[in-house]
Each structure stands twice: as structure tokens, then as C-alpha cells.
C-alpha positions as CSV (number, residue, x, y, z in Angstrom):
1,M,-111.0,-96.9,28.1
2,L,-108.5,-99.7,28.0
3,G,-106.4,-97.9,30.6
4,G,-109.4,-97.9,33.0
5,V,-110.2,-101.6,32.3
6,I,-106.6,-102.5,33.1
7,A,-106.7,-100.3,36.2
8,R,-109.7,-102.3,37.5
9,R,-108.0,-105.6,36.8
10,E,-104.9,-104.4,38.8
11,K,-107.2,-103.2,41.6
12,L,-106.0,-99.6,41.4
13,D,-107.5,-96.5,43.1
14,P,-109.0,-93.5,41.2
15,V,-105.6,-92.0,40.8
16,G,-104.4,-95.1,39.1
17,F,-107.5,-95.1,36.8
18,A,-106.8,-91.6,35.7
19,T,-103.1,-92.1,35.3
20,L,-103.5,-95.2,33.1
21,A,-106.3,-93.7,31.1
22,V,-104.2,-90.6,30.3
23,M,-101.1,-92.6,29.5
24,S,-102.9,-95.1,27.3
25,G,-104.9,-92.5,25.4
26,L,-102.5,-89.6,25.2
27,G,-99.0,-90.9,25.8
28,G,-98.2,-91.7,22.2
29,G,-99.1,-88.3,21.0
30,M,-97.2,-86.6,23.8
31,I,-94.1,-88.6,22.9
32,R,-94.5,-87.5,19.3
33,D,-94.9,-83.8,20.0
34,T,-92.0,-83.9,22.4
35,L,-89.8,-85.4,19.7
36,L,-91.0,-82.9,17.1
37,Q,-90.1,-80.0,19.5
38,K,-92.7,-77.7,17.8
39,G,-94.3,-76.3,20.9
40,T,-96.4,-77.6,23.7
41,P,-97.9,-81.1,23.1
42,L,-101.5,-80.9,21.7
43,A,-102.8,-82.9,24.6
44,L,-101.9,-80.0,26.9
45,T,-103.1,-77.2,24.8
46,D,-106.5,-78.6,23.7
47,P,-108.7,-79.4,26.8
48,A,-110.7,-82.0,24.8
49,Y,-107.9,-84.5,25.0
50,L,-107.5,-84.6,28.7
51,T,-111.2,-84.2,29.3
52,T,-112.0,-87.3,27.1
53,A,-109.3,-89.4,28.8
54,L,-110.5,-88.5,32.3
55,V,-114.1,-89.1,31.5
56,A,-113.2,-92.5,30.2
57,A,-111.4,-93.2,33.4
58,F,-114.4,-92.0,35.5
59,V,-116.8,-94.2,33.5
60,T,-114.6,-97.4,33.8
61,Y,-114.1,-96.7,37.5
62,L,-117.9,-96.6,38.1
63,V,-119.0,-99.2,35.6
64,R,-117.5,-102.7,35.2
65,V,-116.8,-102.9,31.5
66,E,-117.0,-106.6,30.6
67,G,-119.1,-109.3,29.0
68,K,-119.6,-110.6,25.5
69,V,-120.7,-107.3,24.0
70,W,-117.5,-105.6,25.3
71,H,-115.3,-108.4,24.1
72,R,-116.8,-108.2,20.6
73,L,-116.8,-104.4,20.4
74,W,-113.5,-103.6,21.9
75,P,-111.2,-105.1,19.2
76,I,-113.1,-103.0,16.6
77,I,-112.8,-99.8,18.7
78,D,-109.2,-100.4,19.4
79,A,-108.4,-101.1,15.8
80,L,-110.1,-97.9,14.6
81,A,-108.3,-95.9,17.3
82,L,-105.0,-97.4,16.1
83,G,-105.6,-96.4,12.5
84,C,-106.7,-92.9,13.5
85,W,-103.7,-92.3,15.7
86,A,-101.3,-93.6,13.1
87,A,-102.8,-91.3,10.5
88,A,-102.7,-88.3,12.9
89,G,-99.1,-88.9,13.9
90,A,-97.8,-89.3,10.4
91,Q,-99.8,-86.4,9.0
92,R,-98.6,-84.0,11.8
93,T,-95.0,-85.1,11.2
94,L,-95.3,-84.4,7.5
95,S,-96.9,-81.0,8.2
96,F,-93.5,-79.9,9.6
97,D,-91.7,-80.8,6.4
98,L,-90.0,-83.9,7.8
99,G,-89.2,-86.9,5.7
100,W,-91.2,-90.0,5.0
101,L,-89.2,-92.2,7.5
102,P,-89.8,-89.9,10.5
103,A,-93.4,-89.7,9.5
104,I,-93.8,-93.5,9.6
105,L,-91.8,-93.7,12.9
106,L,-93.9,-91.0,14.7
107,G,-97.1,-92.3,13.2
108,T,-96.3,-95.7,14.8
109,I,-95.2,-94.2,18.1
110,T,-98.4,-92.1,18.2
111,A,-100.5,-95.2,17.9
112,V,-98.7,-97.6,20.2
113,G,-96.6,-95.4,22.5
114,G,-99.3,-94.8,25.1
115,G,-99.9,-98.6,25.6
116,A,-96.2,-99.1,25.9
117,L,-95.9,-96.5,28.6
118,R,-98.9,-98.1,30.4
119,D,-97.2,-101.5,30.4
120,I,-93.9,-100.1,31.7
121,V,-95.7,-98.3,34.6
122,L,-97.2,-101.7,35.5
123,R,-93.8,-103.3,35.3
124,Q,-94.6,-105.4,32.3
125,V,-92.8,-105.9,29.0
126,P,-94.8,-103.7,26.5
127,S,-97.2,-106.0,24.6
128,V,-96.1,-104.4,21.3
129,F,-92.7,-106.0,21.7
130,G,-94.0,-109.5,21.2
131,G,-96.5,-112.2,22.3
132,T,-99.5,-110.5,20.7
133,T,-101.0,-110.3,17.3
134,L,-99.8,-107.6,14.9
135,Y,-100.3,-104.2,16.3
136,A,-97.3,-101.9,15.8
137,T,-96.9,-103.5,12.4
138,A,-100.5,-102.5,11.6
139,A,-99.7,-98.9,12.7
140,T,-96.6,-98.9,10.6
141,A,-98.5,-100.1,7.5
142,G,-101.2,-97.4,8.0
143,S,-98.6,-94.7,8.4
144,G,-96.8,-95.9,5.3
145,A,-100.0,-95.7,3.3
146,L,-100.6,-92.1,4.4
147,V,-97.0,-91.1,3.5
148,I,-97.3,-92.5,0.0
149,L,-100.7,-90.8,-0.8
150,Y,-99.5,-87.6,0.9
151,A,-96.5,-87.5,-1.4
152,L,-98.8,-88.0,-4.4
153,G,-100.9,-85.0,-3.4
154,Y,-103.9,-86.8,-1.7
155,P,-103.6,-86.1,2.0
156,T,-107.3,-86.7,2.7
157,A,-107.3,-90.1,0.9
158,G,-104.0,-90.9,2.7
159,A,-105.7,-90.4,6.1
160,L,-108.6,-92.6,5.1
161,A,-106.2,-95.2,3.7
162,A,-104.2,-95.2,7.0
163,L,-107.4,-95.8,8.9
164,V,-108.6,-98.6,6.7
165,I,-105.3,-100.3,6.4
166,G,-104.2,-99.9,10.0
167,A,-107.5,-101.0,11.5
168,G,-108.1,-103.7,8.9
169,L,-104.7,-105.3,9.4
170,C,-105.1,-105.2,13.1
171,L,-108.5,-106.9,13.0
172,V,-107.4,-109.5,10.5
173,A,-104.3,-110.3,12.6
174,R,-106.5,-110.8,15.6
175,W,-108.9,-113.0,13.7
176,R,-106.1,-115.1,12.1
177,G,-103.7,-115.1,15.0
178,W,-100.9,-113.5,13.1
179,V,-97.8,-112.7,15.2
180,M,-94.3,-111.6,14.3
181,P,-91.7,-114.4,14.6
182,H,-89.4,-114.4,17.6
183,A,-85.6,-114.4,17.3
184,D,-85.3,-118.2,17.8
185,A,-87.5,-118.8,14.8
186,W,-84.7,-117.5,12.6
187,S,-81.8,-119.2,14.3
188,P,-79.6,-121.6,12.3
189,A,-80.7,-124.4,14.5
190,R,-84.2,-124.1,13.0
191,L,-83.3,-123.1,9.5
192,V,-80.7,-125.8,8.8
193,P,-82.0,-129.4,8.7
194,A,-80.9,-131.6,11.6
195,R,-78.8,-134.0,9.4
196,Y,-76.8,-131.2,8.0
197,R,-76.2,-129.6,11.4
198,Y,-74.9,-133.0,12.7
199,R,-72.6,-133.3,9.6
200,Y,-71.2,-129.8,10.1
201,R,-70.8,-130.4,13.8
202,R,-68.9,-133.7,13.2
203,R,-66.7,-132.0,10.6
204,G,-65.9,-129.2,13.0
205,I,-64.9,-131.7,15.6
206,E,-62.6,-133.5,13.2
207,I,-61.0,-130.2,12.1
208,D,-60.4,-129.2,15.7
209,R,-58.8,-132.5,16.5
210,A,-56.5,-132.3,13.5
211,A,-55.4,-128.8,14.5
212,D,-54.6,-130.0,18.1
213,D,-52.7,-133.1,16.9
214,P,-49.0,-132.2,16.1
215,D,-48.7,-135.5,14.1
216,D,-51.3,-135.1,11.4
217,G,-50.3,-138.2,9.5
218,R,-48.0,-136.4,7.0
219,P,-44.4,-137.7,6.7
220,S,-42.0,-135.5,8.7
221,D,-38.9,-133.9,7.0
222,P,-35.8,-136.1,7.2
223,P,-33.2,-135.0,9.7
224,A,-30.5,-132.8,8.3
């Protein structure tokens, strides 16, 4: 439904509603199945996927989804969907006898790939790349939990753990405002105290001047 909500915000027509709904809801899984190369993507073989996405687009086109109830319910629905898609993506990858790392990768892509495609179509930097609370990280954590329990022989418990951990971390991150640090937060200018930066900078200037000065103060060799 988020695709339809964003389509309304962007003042799109019914084609735009349908396109964003399909991309948001099914894009991640279609990317996963394309990378797996194990046949036609599930979203194209099972009519339930496209039908659900198009019905959601139709509903959001006719009904303005907003208000306090929506703003309270949507984060919960979105977090649960994140956990479910992460579990489904990782489990499907493992079913084809791929390793743990591809499973975590494709579990994360399944959960966040559709939203990234939607943002790209709208000419925006995907929100999972920064500026929002932990989202892709929550999907990665959920996928990792499934992989661990799957390897221990508990696939059902792994799927449940992926749902709980992925959704739980996503909700807690929204509540606490947790975000990943941007690149400048790790730059030397922030990590090194100012007085040391000034000292090193001054020392570097003195070294450069000494290297440029042919007469560095040492006695020259006597003429032969």
C-alpha cells in the first residue's frame, strides 16, 4: 500500500499507482528470483502476488489513506512485512543450496529492493541508503537469524526468528531514532581531537618548509 500512498503524494494517475504498488511490493522478490536464475520469478507464476499488489493500488487510489490511525498502524505493518520478506528471501536462497552469505544478501534485497526501485523511478536517492532509521540493517539481521537457525536444523524457528528480529529492530529503530552513521562521522577530522590535529598540521608545515629549504642549518662540507 505504501506505493499507492506515495503515488497519491506525487499526484500520479492510475498507471502510476499500479506501477509503484507493483514495484514496492514485488520488486525485491523479482530481483532475487532474477539473480537466482531458477526459473520465472514467483510474482509472475503465482497470480496472488500481482493481484494483491493491484488491489492495494486500487484501494489507495480510491481512498485517501491518512490520519492518526494510519500513522500508528503503518510502521507496524511495514516492519512485519520487512521481517516476512527477509525470511522468505533467505529461505528461498537456502533451498537452492547456496551459502549463508548469498542467503543474507538476497534476504535483504527481497525486503528492501522494491522500495529502492520505487525511489529510483521517482528520481530520488533510495531511502535505504541513508537518512532514515535502520531498515536494511533490520532486514539483514532477520536474514542472518534465519540462516543460523536453518543451519542448526530449525527452519521454521528460523523463519519466526527472522520475522521477530527484523520487525522488532525496525520498530525499535523508529522509536529510538537509530540511524547508521554517515561517512563524515568517521573522518579523521571528527575522530582526532582538535588540539592534536593542529599540532600535526603545524608539524607537517615545518617538515615541508625544511624540505624546501636547501640550507637546513647543518654545516656544509668544506671546499676541496
